[in-house]
VOMAR-134587 format. One record per atom (N, C-alpha, C): atom name; x, y, z. Coordinates in steps of 0.02 Angstrom, whole numbers, plus 50000, padded with zeros to 5 digits. Example, Ala and Ser with C-alpha at 12.3 -4.5 7.8 and 13.67 -1.06 7.14 Angstrom:
2
N|50660|49716|50390
CA|50615|49775|50390
C|50660|49835|50390
N|50642|49888|50354
CA|50684|49947|50357
C|50645|50002|50394
END
This chain:
333
N|54540|57444|57991
CA|54477|57444|57954
C|54474|57397|57889
N|54535|57386|57859
CA|54533|57334|57807
C|54514|57264|57829
N|54548|57247|57892
CA|54524|57183|57923
C|54454|57170|57935
N|54419|57229|57961
CA|54354|57229|57991
C|54311|57216|57926
N|54323|57251|57866
CA|54282|57247|57807
C|54287|57169|57780
N|54356|57141|57782
CA|54373|57074|57757
C|54336|57028|57801
N|54319|57043|57866
CA|54282|56993|57896
C|54214|56993|57889
N|54183|57046|57862
CA|54115|57053|57837
C|54112|57022|57777
N|54162|56992|57741
CA|54150|56954|57680
C|54181|56989|57620
N|54210|57046|57619
CA|54237|57073|57563
C|54299|57052|57546
N|54325|57049|57486
CA|54395|57031|57470
C|54450|57086|57488
N|54509|57069|57505
CA|54556|57124|57520
C|54570|57162|57457
N|54563|57127|57394
CA|54575|57171|57332
C|54519|57226|57332
N|54459|57213|57338
CA|54398|57267|57331
C|54407|57313|57378
N|54419|57302|57447
CA|54435|57342|57503
C|54482|57392|57493
N|54544|57367|57472
CA|54598|57412|57459
C|54590|57457|57405
N|54554|57435|57344
CA|54533|57474|57291
C|54489|57532|57313
N|54438|57513|57353
CA|54389|57557|57373
C|54416|57612|57419
N|54464|57598|57458
CA|54501|57640|57509
C|54561|57671|57487
N|54580|57654|57424
CA|54638|57675|57397
C|54699|57665|57446
N|54706|57603|57466
CA|54758|57581|57517
C|54796|57532|57480
N|54856|57538|57469
CA|54896|57486|57432
C|54893|57416|57468
N|54880|57367|57430
CA|54883|57302|57455
C|54950|57278|57485
N|55001|57304|57454
CA|55069|57284|57481
C|55083|57312|57547
N|55063|57363|57557
CA|55070|57400|57625
C|55023|57361|57677
N|54962|57342|57654
CA|54923|57302|57705
C|54954|57239|57723
N|54981|57196|57677
CA|55020|57134|57688
C|55079|57146|57726
N|55120|57201|57701
CA|55186|57204|57741
C|55171|57222|57813
N|55125|57267|57835
CA|55117|57283|57902
C|55077|57222|57942
N|55048|57177|57909
CA|55027|57118|57942
C|55087|57077|57959
N|55129|57073|57914
CA|55192|57033|57926
C|55239|57060|57988
N|55251|57125|57975
CA|55297|57158|58026
C|55265|57165|58100
N|55193|57172|58098
CA|55165|57192|58155
C|55171|57256|58178
N|55162|57276|58243
CA|55175|57345|58268
C|55248|57344|58306
N|55290|57377|58263
CA|55355|57381|58296
C|55356|57437|58344
N|55323|57492|58322
CA|55320|57547|58362
C|55248|57557|58395
N|55246|57583|58447
CA|55174|57597|58471
C|55137|57642|58437
N|55172|57690|58403
CA|55145|57740|58366
C|55123|57712|58294
N|55134|57665|58273
CA|55122|57632|58203
C|55052|57606|58199
N|55012|57620|58147
CA|54940|57598|58146
C|54947|57525|58127
N|54899|57487|58145
CA|54898|57418|58125
C|54838|57406|58077
N|54848|57386|58015
CA|54791|57384|57966
C|54746|57326|57987
N|54761|57280|58032
CA|54720|57223|58045
C|54671|57244|58094
N|54675|57305|58127
CA|54634|57331|58172
C|54594|57393|58142
N|54527|57403|58166
CA|54486|57470|58150
C|54536|57534|58161
N|54525|57574|58119
CA|54553|57644|58144
C|54531|57673|58195
N|54570|57712|58228
CA|54546|57749|58292
C|54489|57791|58278
N|54451|57802|58329
CA|54389|57844|58326
C|54411|57917|58303
N|54370|57941|58250
CA|54390|58005|58227
C|54443|58009|58178
N|54477|57956|58156
CA|54530|57957|58115
C|54513|57898|58053
N|54518|57930|57994
CA|54507|57876|57939
C|54567|57840|57929
N|54564|57798|57873
CA|54620|57757|57856
C|54684|57800|57834
N|54674|57853|57802
CA|54730|57891|57782
C|54748|57943|57838
N|54722|57938|57898
CA|54735|57986|57945
C|54687|58050|57944
N|54639|58051|57903
CA|54596|58110|57898
C|54548|58118|57951
N|54535|58173|57980
CA|54484|58177|58032
C|54418|58177|58004
N|54372|58149|58038
CA|54302|58134|58021
C|54255|58172|58071
N|54208|58208|58047
CA|54163|58245|58093
C|54118|58201|58136
N|54099|58145|58104
CA|54059|58097|58137
C|54093|58039|58170
N|54165|58036|58159
CA|54197|57982|58197
C|54197|57916|58152
N|54165|57909|58091
CA|54163|57854|58053
C|54199|57864|57990
N|54247|57897|57982
CA|54284|57907|57916
C|54261|57957|57882
N|54298|57980|57825
CA|54279|58041|57790
C|54218|58024|57740
N|54191|58079|57719
CA|54127|58069|57678
C|54147|58035|57616
N|54210|58046|57589
CA|54226|58012|57524
C|54244|57939|57542
N|54259|57926|57605
CA|54279|57853|57620
C|54205|57818|57624
N|54165|57847|57661
CA|54092|57822|57674
C|54059|57810|57604
N|54067|57850|57559
CA|54032|57842|57495
C|54063|57785|57461
N|54140|57773|57465
CA|54166|57717|57434
C|54141|57653|57462
N|54140|57654|57533
CA|54111|57598|57568
C|54045|57579|57548
N|54005|57625|57534
CA|53940|57610|57514
C|53932|57582|57442
N|53972|57608|57403
CA|53986|57576|57331
C|54010|57507|57339
N|54059|57498|57383
CA|54081|57434|57394
C|54037|57382|57407
N|53991|57403|57460
CA|53941|57354|57481
C|53889|57351|57424
N|53872|57394|57387
CA|53825|57388|57326
C|53853|57340|57286
N|53915|57344|57263
CA|53952|57298|57218
C|53942|57226|57245
N|53958|57219|57311
CA|53951|57145|57340
C|53883|57120|57332
N|53837|57168|57344
CA|53765|57149|57344
C|53752|57118|57273
N|53774|57158|57225
CA|53752|57135|57152
C|53796|57085|57130
N|53856|57067|57162
CA|53892|57010|57146
C|53866|56943|57185
N|53831|56963|57235
CA|53792|56896|57267
C|53730|56884|57229
N|53693|56935|57209
CA|53637|56917|57164
C|53657|56881|57097
N|53711|56908|57060
CA|53732|56872|57007
C|53755|56799|57020
N|53784|56787|57075
CA|53806|56727|57093
C|53750|56670|57103
N|53698|56706|57137
CA|53634|56666|57143
C|53601|56652|57081
N|53597|56697|57036
CA|53563|56691|56972
C|53605|56648|56925
N|53674|56643|56924
CA|53716|56593|56891
C|53698|56524|56920
N|53695|56512|56983
CA|53685|56451|57017
C|53618|56422|56992
N|53562|56465|56995
CA|53500|56439|56970
C|53497|56429|56901
N|53528|56467|56862
CA|53525|56446|56786
C|53572|56387|56769
N|53629|56376|56807
CA|53664|56320|56787
C|53632|56254|56808
N|53591|56257|56863
CA|53561|56199|56885
C|53502|56185|56842
N|53468|56241|56812
CA|53410|56222|56761
C|53437|56197|56697
N|53491|56225|56672
CA|53520|56197|56612
C|53540|56124|56615
N|53577|56108|56673
CA|53600|56048|56680
C|53544|55998|56686
N|53485|56012|56718
CA|53424|55970|56720
C|53394|55964|56655
N|53395|56013|56613
CA|53367|56009|56541
C|53414|55968|56501
N|53480|55975|56509
CA|53524|55949|56467
C|53584|55913|56506
N|53560|55849|56536
CA|53600|55812|56583
C|53667|55792|56554
N|53674|55784|56493
CA|53749|55768|56459
C|53796|55824|56445
N|53768|55886|56461
CA|53818|55943|56443
C|53868|55944|56501
N|53930|55957|56474
CA|53981|55968|56523
C|53993|56044|56540
N|54048|56053|56575
CA|54055|56123|56606
C|54069|56169|56545
N|54111|56152|56493
CA|54123|56201|56438
C|54059|56220|56396
N|54020|56170|56386
CA|53956|56193|56348
C|53907|56232|56396
N|53905|56220|56452
CA|53864|56256|56500
C|53892|56333|56510
N|53953|56334|56512
CA|53988|56400|56518
C|53977|56445|56455
N|53990|56415|56396
CA|53979|56444|56338
C|53905|56461|56322
N|53859|56425|56345
CA|53789|56438|56341
C|53775|56498|56385
N|53792|56509|56443
CA|53785|56564|56487
C|53816|56621|56461
N|53876|56621|56423
CA|53909|56678|56399
C|53877|56698|56332
N|53862|56652|56285
CA|53835|56676|56228
C|53762|56686|56212
N|53725|56645|56254
CA|53657|56646|56249
C|53619|56692|56299
N|53653|56701|56352
CA|53622|56738|56414
C|53664|56802|56427
N|53717|56807|56399
CA|53763|56867|56415
C|53789|56872|56480
N|53804|56813|56516
CA|53824|56812|56582
C|53901|56812|56579
N|53947|56843|56626
CA|54016|56834|56620
C|54032|56787|56679
N|54049|56717|56663
CA|54062|56667|56705
C|54123|56637|56676
N|54158|56609|56721
CA|54221|56567|56702
C|54202|56488|56713
N|54237|56441|56694
CA|54228|56374|56699
C|54236|56350|56769
N|54272|56380|56814
CA|54286|56352|56879
C|54226|56364|56919
N|54191|56420|56902
CA|54130|56429|56948
C|54080|56375|56926
N|54076|56364|56852
CA|54024|56314|56834
C|54048|56250|56864
N|54110|56223|56869
CA|54137|56159|56889
C|54106|56161|56966
N|54117|56207|57000
CA|54101|56209|57071
C|54036|56204|57090
N|53986|56243|57045
CA|53917|56234|57054
C|53894|56165|57035
N|53915|56140|56985
CA|53890|56069|56968
C|53919|56016|57008
N|53972|56023|57036
CA|53997|55967|57086
C|53960|55975|57145
N|53939|56042|57171
CA|53908|56045|57230
C|53839|56024|57232
N|53804|56031|57166
CA|53736|56007|57156
C|53730|55936|57130
N|53786|55903|57124
CA|53793|55835|57099
C|53762|55832|57028
N|53777|55877|56974
CA|53763|55888|56912
C|53818|55872|56868
N|53875|55843|56882
CA|53937|55836|56841
C|53922|55766|56800
N|53941|55763|56737
CA|53929|55708|56683
C|53971|55654|56707
N|53945|55601|56709
CA|53991|55533|56724
C|54043|55522|56670
N|54104|55509|56690
CA|54161|55508|56654
C|54150|55445|56593
N|54174|55458|56538
CA|54163|55413|56488
C|54211|55340|56499
N|54186|55295|56477
CA|54228|55229|56483
C|54276|55221|56429
N|54336|55202|56435
CA|54390|55196|56380
C|54365|55139|56335
N|54382|55157|56278
CA|54361|55117|56223
C|54433|55087|56186
N|54425|55030|56163
CA|54486|55002|56120
C|54488|55052|56061
N|54564|55058|56045
CA|54587|55108|55997
C|54584|55068|55929
N|54546|55101|55882
CA|54538|55074|55812
C|54562|55123|55768
N|54617|55110|55743
CA|54648|55163|55688
C|54639|55123|55623
N|54602|55160|55579
CA|54599|55133|55518
C|54657|55152|55461
N|54686|55207|55477
CA|54740|55226|55437
C|54721|55276|55381
N|54644|55278|55371
CA|54618|55307|55316
C|54579|55374|55343
N|54574|55430|55318
CA|54551|55487|55343
C|54483|55500|55304
N|54433|55534|55339
CA|54376|55560|55309
C|54395|55629|55274
N|54351|55636|55212
CA|54360|55699|55184
C|54348|55768|55223
N|54380|55814|55205
CA|54373|55876|55251
C|54335|55936|55206
N|54275|55952|55229
CA|54244|56002|55197
C|54277|56076|55204
N|54283|56111|55152
CA|54315|56180|55155
C|54268|56236|55138
N|54202|56218|55121
CA|54157|56270|55112
C|54084|56234|55127
N|54042|56281|55129
CA|53966|56251|55138
C|53946|56217|55088
N|53904|56157|55088
CA|53872|56118|55035
C|53927|56087|55003
N|53986|56074|55023
CA|54030|56035|54984
C|54023|55959|54991
N|54023|55939|55058
CA|54018|55878|55078
C|53954|55870|55125
N|53903|55823|55103
CA|53856|55805|55154
C|53868|55733|55173
N|53833|55720|55239
CA|53832|55653|55252
C|53764|55629|55275
N|53745|55568|55259
CA|53680|55541|55276
C|53679|55472|55313
N|53649|55468|55355
CA|53644|55405|55395
C|53583|55398|55437
N|53573|55338|55470
CA|53512|55320|55499
C|53525|55292|55574
N|53479|55314|55621
CA|53484|55279|55682
C|53415|55257|55701
N|53410|55214|55757
CA|53336|55189|55774
C|53341|55188|55853
N|53291|55194|55882
CA|53276|55184|55952
C|53206|55158|55967
N|53202|55124|56024
CA|53153|55091|56049
C|53101|55132|56096
N|53032|55133|56079
CA|52989|55170|56112
C|52934|55120|56139
N|52928|55116|56201
CA|52874|55066|56229
C|52799|55081|56199
N|52774|55029|56177
CA|52708|55021|56155
C|52705|55052|56082
N|52758|55075|56044
CA|52769|55098|55984
C|52811|55054|55936
N|52867|55032|55978
CA|52911|54987|55933
C|52973|55032|55911
N|53007|55014|55867
CA|53064|55044|55844
C|53043|55106|55793
N|53078|55158|55814
CA|53071|55230|55767
C|53142|55239|55738
N|53131|55258|55674
CA|53197|55269|55629
C|53204|55336|55612
N|53262|55364|55621
CA|53279|55430|55604
C|53333|55437|55550
N|53316|55465|55501
CA|53378|55474|55452
C|53394|55554|55443
N|53452|55571|55444
CA|53476|55635|55445
C|53529|55648|55392
N|53519|55713|55361
CA|53577|55733|55313
C|53615|55794|55356
N|53677|55791|55360
CA|53714|55838|55393
C|53769|55863|55345
N|53774|55932|55347
CA|53821|55970|55312
C|53887|55967|55358
N|53942|55939|55325
CA|54001|55940|55371
C|54027|55998|55376
N|54025|56046|55342
CA|54064|56112|55354
C|54032|56152|55410
N|53969|56156|55410
CA|53935|56196|55465
C|53896|56153|55516
N|53905|56083|55510
CA|53870|56029|55549
C|53791|56042|55564
N|53772|56075|55513
CA|53696|56094|55513
C|53652|56026|55488
N|53601|56015|55519
CA|53554|55969|55497
C|53515|55999|55436
N|53531|55979|55374
CA|53495|56012|55321
C|53429|55974|55302
N|53426|55914|55320
CA|53369|55876|55303
C|53364|55818|55351
N|53303|55786|55365
CA|53289|55733|55404
C|53222|55695|55394
N|53223|55637|55419
CA|53148|55604|55411
C|53141|55558|55465
N|53083|55558|55496
CA|53063|55507|55545
C|53012|55457|55527
N|53013|55395|55539
CA|52970|55347|55516
C|52969|55284|55556
N|52923|55245|55549
CA|52920|55185|55598
C|52945|55129|55559
N|52970|55131|55494
CA|52993|55082|55456
C|53060|55106|55428
N|53100|55056|55410
CA|53174|55061|55387
C|53174|55047|55312
N|53153|55097|55275
CA|53141|55085|55201
C|53185|55132|55164
N|53192|55126|55103
CA|53234|55179|55064
C|53198|55235|55048
N|53122|55236|55053
CA|53087|55294|55049
C|53104|55346|55103
N|53115|55319|55160
CA|53140|55369|55210
C|53198|55403|55194
N|53248|55368|55170
CA|53311|55401|55149
C|53296|55453|55098
N|53262|55437|55039
CA|53252|55479|54991
C|53212|55544|55014
N|53167|55532|55056
CA|53124|55585|55088
C|53177|55637|55122
N|53223|55618|55159
CA|53269|55659|55194
C|53300|55696|55149
N|53336|55660|55095
CA|53377|55697|55052
C|53343|55746|55005
N|53282|55731|54984
CA|53241|55773|54948
C|53216|55836|54985
N|53211|55829|55058
CA|53196|55888|55099
C|53254|55929|55098
N|53317|55906|55109
CA|53375|55948|55114
C|53392|55980|55050
N|53384|55946|54994
CA|53388|55980|54921
C|53344|56034|54920
N|53280|56033|54935
CA|53227|56086|54926
C|53237|56141|54971
N|53267|56132|55027
CA|53271|56186|55075
C|53335|56231|55054
N|53389|56195|55046
CA|53452|56220|55036
C|53460|56248|54954
N|53437|56210|54911
CA|53434|56219|54844
C|53366|56227|54805
N|53333|56280|54823
CA|53264|56289|54792
C|53268|56298|54709
N|53326|56310|54685
CA|53328|56322|54617
C|53357|56257|54579
N|53379|56207|54627
CA|53414|56142|54600
C|53475|56136|54620
N|53498|56075|54628
CA|53564|56057|54660
C|53611|56029|54607
N|53591|56026|54542
CA|53633|56008|54491
C|53691|56055|54478
N|53757|56032|54458
CA|53803|56071|54448
C|53830|56116|54508
N|53815|56085|54566
CA|53835|56116|54634
C|53898|56081|54659
N|53921|56031|54635
CA|53978|55990|54644
C|53979|55974|54714
N|53923|55931|54737
CA|53897|55914|54802
C|53917|55838|54807
N|53948|55821|54869
CA|53968|55751|54878
C|53930|55727|54931
N|53896|55665|54928
CA|53856|55635|54985
C|53893|55578|55017
N|53909|55576|55076
CA|53941|55510|55104
C|53898|55471|55143
N|53898|55411|55136
CA|53856|55366|55176
C|53888|55294|55181
N|53852|55250|55222
CA|53892|55187|55230
C|53868|55143|55175
N|53879|55074|55179
CA|53865|55025|55128
C|53802|54989|55138
N|53754|55023|55175
CA|53695|54982|55193
C|53649|54973|55125
N|53598|54941|55141
CA|53557|54911|55086
C|53512|54985|55059
N|53499|55030|55100
CA|53462|55087|55078
C|53505|55136|55037
N|53560|55151|55056
CA|53603|55203|55016
C|53627|55170|54955
N|53632|55109|54950
CA|53668|55072|54898
C|53604|55049|54848
N|53544|55056|54863
CA|53491|55044|54815
C|53485|55074|54755
N|53456|55048|54707
CA|53448|55086|54642
C|53397|55145|54643
N|53352|55137|54680
CA|53308|55202|54698
C|53350|55257|54721
N|53389|55245|54775
CA|53425|55303|54806
C|53479|55325|54752
N|53513|55288|54720
CA|53570|55303|54680
C|53533|55339|54617
N|53475|55320|54598
CA|53442|55363|54541
C|53422|55426|54563
N|53399|55436|54630
CA|53390|55499|54644
C|53452|55548|54659
N|53497|55516|54674
CA|53567|55554|54676
C|53584|55581|54600
N|53582|55533|54557
CA|53595|55558|54491
C|53546|55606|54463
N|53488|55601|54480
CA|53438|55653|54453
C|53444|55725|54486
N|53476|55724|54553
CA|53479|55776|54588
C|53554|55815|54573
N|53602|55773|54534
CA|53667|55798|54521
C|53711|55788|54586
N|53699|55742|54628
CA|53738|55736|54682
C|53785|55675|54675
N|53843|55678|54698
CA|53894|55626|54688
C|53897|55578|54751
N|53866|55521|54747
CA|53865|55475|54807
C|53936|55448|54821
N|53956|55447|54880
CA|54018|55414|54901
C|54013|55370|54968
N|54043|55317|54964
CA|54029|55261|55028
C|54090|55260|55070
N|54089|55246|55127
CA|54146|55234|55173
C|54174|55165|55154
N|54239|55163|55166
CA|54284|55110|55147
C|54276|55058|55205
N|54298|54994|55192
CA|54293|54956|55241
C|54343|54967|55302
N|54316|54953|55360
CA|54352|54958|55422
C|54379|55026|55437
N|54335|55079|55415
CA|54347|55149|55421
C|54294|55177|55464
N|54298|55172|55533
CA|54247|55205|55576
C|54236|55279|55572
N|54294|55316|55549
CA|54286|55382|55539
C|54264|55412|55478
N|54243|55362|55431
CA|54221|55383|55374
C|54158|55430|55360
N|54115|55418|55412
CA|54053|55464|55416
C|54045|55486|55487
N|54098|55506|55516
CA|54099|55518|55588
C|54058|55583|55606
N|54058|55633|55566
CA|54022|55690|55581
C|53951|55680|55588
N|53928|55637|55542
CA|53849|55626|55536
C|53837|55582|55604
N|53873|55533|55609
CA|53861|55493|55667
C|53866|55525|55738
N|53908|55565|55737
CA|53918|55611|55799
C|53853|55650|55814
N|53818|55673|55760
CA|53761|55711|55774
C|53705|55664|55806
N|53702|55603|55784
CA|53649|55560|55809
C|53663|55541|55889
N|53730|55552|55907
CA|53742|55544|55979
C|53711|55605|56016
N|53722|55663|55983
CA|53688|55723|56015
C|53626|55729|56018
N|53594|55700|55963
CA|53510|55688|55968
C|53496|55642|56028
N|53529|55595|56032
CA|53504|55546|56088
C|53517|55572|56154
N|53571|55612|56163
CA|53591|55635|56234
C|53539|55688|56243
N|53525|55741|56195
CA|53489|55795|56214
C|53415|55779|56201
N|53391|55729|56172
CA|53321|55728|56156
C|53295|55658|56170
N|53321|55607|56137
CA|53286|55542|56142
C|53298|55510|56215
N|53353|55510|56252
CA|53358|55472|56304
C|53326|55508|56372
N|53307|55567|56360
CA|53283|55613|56414
C|53199|55611|56406
N|53176|55584|56358
CA|53099|55585|56350
C|53076|55519|56354
N|53006|55510|56378
CA|52969|55449|56372
C|52906|55469|56334
N|52894|55445|56266
CA|52847|55454|56231
C|52787|55407|56227
N|52733|55435|56223
CA|52675|55387|56227
C|52637|55388|56155
N|52654|55431|56106
CA|52625|55440|56042
C|52676|55449|55989
N|52664|55427|55932
CA|52706|55435|55874
C|52713|55513|55852
N|52655|55547|55860
CA|52656|55617|55835
C|52698|55661|55883
N|52696|55639|55954
CA|52740|55672|56001
C|52815|55665|55982
N|52826|55607|55961
CA|52900|55588|55936
C|52924|55635|55885
N|52877|55639|55831
CA|52896|55687|55775
C|52898|55759|55796
N|52855|55780|55835
CA|52850|55852|55856
C|52916|55860|55898
N|52934|55824|55935
CA|52996|55840|55983
C|53056|55833|55945
N|53065|55794|55893
CA|53126|55783|55854
C|53129|55847|55814
N|53075|55868|55781
CA|53073|55930|55744
C|53093|55986|55785
N|53069|55994|55847
CA|53088|56054|55886
C|53156|56045|55909
N|53186|55990|55918
CA|53266|55983|55935
C|53297|56002|55879
N|53286|55977|55818
CA|53322|56009|55748
C|53325|56080|55751
N|53273|56105|55756
CA|53264|56184|55758
C|53311|56217|55811
N|53307|56183|55868
CA|53350|56209|55923
C|53429|56194|55903
N|53442|56140|55879
CA|53509|56129|55867
C|53541|56174|55818
N|53504|56187|55758
CA|53526|56225|55705
C|53530|56299|55733
N|53489|56318|55768
CA|53486|56396|55784
C|53517|56416|55847
N|53521|56374|55900
CA|53539|56393|55972
C|53593|56350|55997
N|53604|56278|55975
CA|53654|56241|56004
C|53724|56270|56001
N|53766|56266|56052
CA|53824|56294|56052
C|53874|56232|56033
N|53909|56237|55983
CA|53947|56184|55959
C|54026|56186|55962
N|54051|56138|55998
CA|54127|56151|56011
C|54166|56151|55952
N|54143|56119|55894
CA|54186|56116|55834
C|54174|56177|55795
N|54129|56222|55817
CA|54116|56278|55779
C|54129|56351|55815
N|54183|56343|55860
CA|54200|56402|55907
C|54140|56418|55948
N|54104|56371|55963
CA|54050|56384|56010
C|53993|56428|55987
N|53980|56418|55917
CA|53925|56444|55882
C|53876|56388|55861
N|53810|56419|55844
CA|53766|56369|55818
C|53786|56361|55744
N|53756|56302|55710
CA|53771|56291|55642
C|53748|56352|55600
N|53689|56384|55616
CA|53668|56443|55568
C|53708|56502|55582
N|53737|56509|55649
CA|53777|56564|55661
C|53850|56550|55615
N|53865|56501|55625
CA|53930|56483|55582
C|53913|56487|55512
N|53865|56475|55483
CA|53847|56480|55417
C|53861|56556|55392
N|53821|56600|55434
CA|53828|56669|55420
C|53899|56700|55426
N|53938|56672|55469
CA|54008|56693|55474
C|54044|56681|55409
N|54024|56606|55389
CA|54063|56589|55322
C|54041|56631|55266
N|53971|56650|55268
CA|53947|56689|55207
C|53986|56758|55199
N|54003|56790|55261
CA|54027|56852|55259
C|54099|56843|55238
N|54143|56796|55265
CA|54205|56786|55245
C|54225|56758|55187
N|54181|56719|55154
CA|54203|56698|55092
C|54191|56740|55024
N|54238|56729|54975
CA|54227|56769|54921
C|54176|56752|54867
N|54150|56688|54882
CA|54097|56662|54837
C|54029|56678|54868
N|54025|56736|54903
CA|53963|56744|54945
C|53905|56746|54899
N|53907|56762|54832
CA|53844|56762|54797
C|53821|56708|54761
N|53857|56644|54771
CA|53845|56586|54732
C|53790|56551|54768
N|53741|56511|54736
CA|53683|56487|54773
C|53701|56428|54809
N|53746|56391|54795
CA|53770|56329|54841
C|53797|56358|54906
N|53805|56418|54924
CA|53822|56448|54991
C|53755|56456|55030
N|53699|56449|55003
CA|53640|56465|55040
C|53641|56424|55107
N|53627|56456|55163
CA|53623|56430|55232
C|53586|56469|55278
N|53516|56465|55271
CA|53481|56500|55315
C|53436|56463|55371
N|53411|56492|55418
CA|53380|56464|55473
C|53313|56434|55433
END
């Protein structure tokens, strides 16, 4: 009977659990075979009128308890098949919406955002079968600067600001300036413009301060890391930092890791938003980037944050820190 159910597609483990038959006995009898004519062979169905444990059955198909267990087993298999189909459809949809996501991020999205119990091997198999795997990255030359970037130990201790640009047909170059909190990886402020001017940088920084410090940012002991470009080193930008009580810091020469957290967010923005869209209007560009920033802060599963979103990580930090009541720890959606 065990083999008959296994041939129907059930696993040996589940069949033996449902029939309360030791797996070790099943495999042992398979190895030894029928030494005596009176020995039962687990690889063959049970004789008519006799269940697996030798109990008589009135209808010749096993005991009532055994039939109930078999029905439960078939129900579990049916639910398992439905779950597998659902996971496959959701994985395919997620990969189509986020073509640069790997197996770990897809798995953690299904676990944390959709409450599905899946492992990485299943996601790998589905993505491989559907042709959804991410292309391997090319190896790059190793550049070791010997200098490390500062490490934030609390919320709003270190911010990073930087700019990127991308080309849109019939619109020209679009510039995005973002301010990222290094501790929570949250985008606390950003600005989108068609020109690369200091006003774009000041607008992004002012937005971040207004949202995170509605009562003012002076005496918050906040550092701002940037590169040595013409905008962050301009008098207008430095005067704004002085007025807001922010201490500007600049990356050193030949130090590619100096502002790595901020630059890494721009790569995420390009992979998840910019490279997969074709815009025809500037207003649509602004709306899509705003929508993505909201998605990133609230729902994006971040590998550096134990697969939590930046806002979720903020809330965990607020609960765990002893300085919970201080205003510089404000970090809300």
